[in-house]
N, C-alpha and C positions, 0 to 999 in steps of 0.2 A: 673372069677375074681380071681386074685392072692392076697394073704395077704402080707403085707410088714411092716417093721419097718423102721423109718428114723433116721439116725445119723446126727446130725447137727454140722459140723465142726470137725476139729482135729488139735492139735498143733504140729508143727514141724514134727518129724519123727514118730509120733505115729500111722502110718498106720498099724503096727503090731497088735495094739489093735482092729482096724477095722476088721481085719481078724478073730479075736476071736469072736467078736460080730456077724459077719456074720454066723459063724459056729453054735453059740448058737441059733440064729434066725431060722436057718434051722432045727436043731435037736429038739428044744424045742417047736417051734411054727409053723413049716412048712411054714415059711415066708421068703420072700426075704429081702435083706438089701439095702436100698437106702441111698446113701451118698450125703449130701449137702456140697459143698465146694466153696469157693470164686474163687480159681484158680486151676482148675482141672489139675492133672498130670497123666502121663501114668500109674503110680502105682495104682492110684485110680480106674481106669477102670478094672484092673486085680484083685482088692481086693474086691470091692463091686459089687452087681448085677446090680445096676443102679447108675449113677453119675449125679447129677444136679448141674450145676455151676451157682451161683447167689450171689448177695451181701448179707453180713451179717450185714451191717451197719444199725443203727437204723433209719437213714433218708431214707433208701430204703426199710423199712419193708413191706409196703403195696405191692410194686411191687414184692418183693421176695416171699411173701406169694402167690400172684397170680400165679407166675411162677411155684411154687411147686404144687399148686392145679391143674393147667392146665396139668402139666406133669403126675400127678397121674391119672387124668381123661383119658388122652390119652393112658396111659398104662393099664387102667382098673385095677388099684391096690386099694385094700381096706387097709387103714392105720389102724394098730392096736396098735402102740406104737411109742413114740418119745423119742430119747435119745440125749439131748444137751451135746455135748462132748468137747466144747471149750467155753471160756469166751464169745467170740463174737457170738457163736452159741446159747447162752441161750435165747436171745430175740426172734429170729425166732422160736426156739423150743417152747417157751411159746405161741407164736401166733398160732402155729399149734395145740398144745394141747387144747387151748381155742376154736379154731374153730371146732375141732372134738370131744370135750368133753372127752378127754383122760386124764389120770393122769399127773399132771404137775402144773406149777405155772401160774399166770396171767402175761401178759407183764409188768404191773406196778411193780409187785414184782420182776420180772426178772432183772430190771434195777440195783439192788444192786449187782448182779453178774457181770454186764458189766461195771459199773461205780463206782470206789472206793469212789467217793465223796458222792454218795447216801448212802452207808453203813455208812460212818462217820456221816452224818447228822442224820440218824436214831439212831445211837449209842449215839451221844451227847444229843439227846432229850429224850432218854429212862430213865425209872425209875420204880422200883428200879433195881440196878445192883446186880449180884451174889456176894457172899462173896469174898472180896479181889480183885474184878474186878475194873480196872481203865480205863476210856475212854481216848483215846489218842487225844491230840490236833492236829488238821489238818486244813489246809487252802490252798486254791488255790492261786497261784501267776501268774501274767501276764507279769512280766518284771524282769530283773536282779536286779533293784533297790528294787523291792518288795521282791525278794528272800533274798537279803542282810538284809533288814529290819527285816524280820521274823526270820532269823537265829540269828541276834543280840538279838532279843527279847527272843529267846530260849537259850541264853547263849553261842552262838557260835557253838553249836552242833545241827545237824538236820539230817533228812532223807528225801530225795526227790525222787519222782517217778512219772511216767506218770499216769494219771487218768484212762486210758482205755487200759492198756497193761498187759500181763501176762508173765510167763517164766522168771521173774527177769529182763526183758528188761528195761533199763533206770534207774534202782534202784541204788542210790548212797548215801553214807554216807558223810556228811560234818562235819569236825572236827574243822574248823576255818572259819570265814567269808571270808578270803582271797581265799578260795577254791570255792566260789560261782560262779565266772566268768567262770571258767573251767567247773563246773557242768552245768551251764546254757547253755553253748555252746554245750555240749554233749547231752543236752535234746532238742536241736533244732528240731529233727525229730518228737518230741511228743508234742511240744508246742501248735499246733493247736487243739489237743484233750484235752488239759488241763494238767497242772503240779501242783502237790500238795506237800506241805512241812509239815512234821510231826515232833513232838518231837522225839528225838532219845532215844529209850529204851535201856539202857545199863545194864550190869551185869545181864542179863537174858538169859535163854535158850529158843530156839524156838521149838515149837511142832506143829503138826497139829492134829486136831480133825476130823477124817475121818468117814464118815457116808454113809451107803447105805441101804435104806428101813428099818430103825430101828436098824440095826447092827452098832456098834460103836467100834472104837479102837483109841488109841493115838499113833502117829508116832513121833519119835525123829528126829529132823532135824539139820543139820549142814551146815553152809554157809561159803563161802570164807571170809577172814578177811581183804581184802584191801578196797579201796574206793567203789568198786562195791560189791554187795552181791548176788552171785549166789549159788544156792543150790548144795552141793557137796556130801552129804551123808544122807541116811535115814535108820532108824532102826525100824522094826515092830516086836512087839510093844515096845514102850518106857518102860524102867524099872524105875518105880517111887514109892516113898513112897505113901501109900494109901491116905494120906491127900492131897498131891500134885495132884495125879491122880483125886481125887474128884473135886478139884478146877478147873483143866483144863477141865474136863468133864462138869462142870457147865457152864464154859465160852463158850465152844463150842456149847452146847445146847441152851444157851441164844442167841448166834449169829444166830443159825438156826431159832429160834422162832421169832427173831427180823425181819428176812427177810421173811420167809414163812415156814410153817409146811407142805406144800404140795409138796415140792421138794423131789426127790428120792435120790439125791446124793449131799453131801457137802464135801468140803475140806477146813475147817476153820483153818487159821493159827494164832497161839497164842504165845505170849511171856509169860514166867513164871519164877518167882524166889520165894524165901521163903516167900515173903511178898505180892505179887500181881500177877494178870494175866492181860494181855492187848491184844486186838485184833490187829493182823497185817492186815488181810483182810479175807473176805469170798469169796469162790469160789463155784459156784452152779453147779459143774460138778465133775467127778472122778479126784482123785489126779494123778499127773504126776510121773515121775521117777519110774515107775513100782511098786508104793506103793500098788496098789490092787493085783498085782502078789505076792508081798511079804506077804500080808495078807492071800492070798490063801494058801501059803506054811506054814504060821505060825500057823494057826488055823485049828482045826479038822473039816472036812466036811463043808467047807465054800468056796464058789466061788463067790466073789463080782460081777463078770460080769454076771453070771446067775441070781443072786438076782436082779440086776439092770434091766436086760431085763424083768424079770418076773414082777417087779413092774411097768414098763412102760406099760405093757399090762393089768394087773389086779388091780394095785393100792395097792396091799397087802404089809404089812410091819410087821416085827417081832423084838421085842426087847430082844430076848433071848441072854444072855451073851455068848461071844465067848470063846471057849476052847483052850487055848494056848498049843501047842505041841513043838514049838521051836522058836527061834529068827531068823529073816531074815533081811538081809541088802544089800544095794547097795551103792557103792562108785564110784564117777566119776574119770576118769583119766585126769590129767592135763599136758599140755606140759610144760617142764621145761624152755624153751626159745622160742623166736620167730624164725620162719624160715619155711623151706619146709620139710614136713615129708618124710623121705627116707625109713625107715624100722621100723617094730613093732615086738615085741616078741609074741610068741604063749602064751596067758594068761593061758590056761588050762595046757599046759606043764610046764610053769613056776611055776604055783601053785603046780602041782604034785611034782616038784623038791623041793619045800619048805614044803611039807607035808600038803598042803591045797587043799581040794576038791573044785573045782570051779563049782557051779551050773549052772551059765550062765555068759557069757562075750562077749562083742562085741566092735568093733571100729566104731565110727561115722565119723571119718575122714579117707580118702583114701590116699594111697601113692601118693605123688605129691601135696597134698593139703597144703595150707598155714596154719600154726598153730601159736597160740600166748599164751604166759605165762599169759597175762592179760585177765582174763575171765570176760567179761562184762555182759554176760547172759549165760544160760545153753547150748545154741547151740554151744559154743566155746570149750567145753570139747572134748577130743580126743576119749574117749570111756567110758565104764562102766564095773563094776564087781559086780556080785551078789553071795552072800554066805549065808549058813544056819549053825546054830549051836545050840545045846541045852543050851549052856552057853553064856550069853550076853557078858561077859568079853572076852571070847575066840573069839567070832564073831568080835567084834570091833578091837581087836588086829590083827586078820588075815586080815581084810579089809585094815587096815592102812599099814601093812607090805607089802602085796601083791601089793597094789596100788603104794607104794613107789618104789618097785623093777621094776614094769612095766614102770613107768615114767623114772627110771634111764636107762632103756634099749631102750627107744625110740631113734631112730637115726634121728636127725634133722639137716639139712644144715642151718647154721646161715645166716641171711640176710646180704648182703654186701651193705653198704651205700656208694654210689659213691659221691666223692667230686666234686664240680663244677669246671669246667676248666676255668682258668683265663688266658687271653691273655696279654702279655707284649707289644703288638704292639700299 
């Protein structure tokens, strides 16, 4: 019988993280890695030891659990840990840990990580709140008329998003009731799963409270500023006054305890200004955009991936404060115009010419791909840059300057809009 750990789902291009987890499973626990995914791709089979393709939908939970159990029995695998790695994977992950008595949450608690409405309901019913914490008004709408009505009630400003999506998909800012019709049309793919409208938190910075088995840090987040809000920059750790850091930490830990103290990883998103904190949403899985990799490089003797895998097997956690050695950041590269990508600069060489050491950089779009200046979700960025620096100010300046220069050197063939041909006959 072989030992194994299961990773349930992954978002977008995060197959590179699956490779890290596989190496840790082998070296630390002499175990194989089994990847559960809804739509298996060729890269999955080359990255994991075993791939199981099954639904992650809550209405298919019983059948998916049986599929996994049957596969493990057929392979003669002993399951020693479960790692829910996507929002949709949290529920099946919870079913597996409950069935095998492994570290993790119950399926009931896992719903808060899958459905944003569940967390809002828990939040609005909770008491007392942390100092300065403000629960956010949130309501589901079923029609354009209902959306317009709620937006008017909120003074003409609101934030709309799907109830069951991640990666910034479908998230939009409404600044006037006249924008509701367009927003509702763009939300058409998500209306079956539920659309929620929330009060728009303005004049506040967004952070994430990132947690793995007792270890905590605060990440500074920046999003695009148009009608869609896609995350474009992360800094680990956030540089904050002690009072603000304590307030964000209290809000993040409150969100964790509200959902479940038994989960091993949280990525709780929080708005904060001088007067208040407010929850954006809770995510019961590792942060995206390389945030855990940034943390590994920012703190001494800390590897979040190893800590998470160990927790999934042993249930051990440790609240020892992390020791900062430097700041780390990632910034996304955005296309300056719509069109076809023709050529891209060498980011490492460009950085060297600017006196900037590039720790890591990559393009997610290939030559010949269509690119767009309007980023509706994180998958539409052209690439990413990762840098480190002992100075927060120096790091943020380098990220901004280098990204701007890369974007300026992208060669994009503009789209040609053909005019309709009219006949005089």
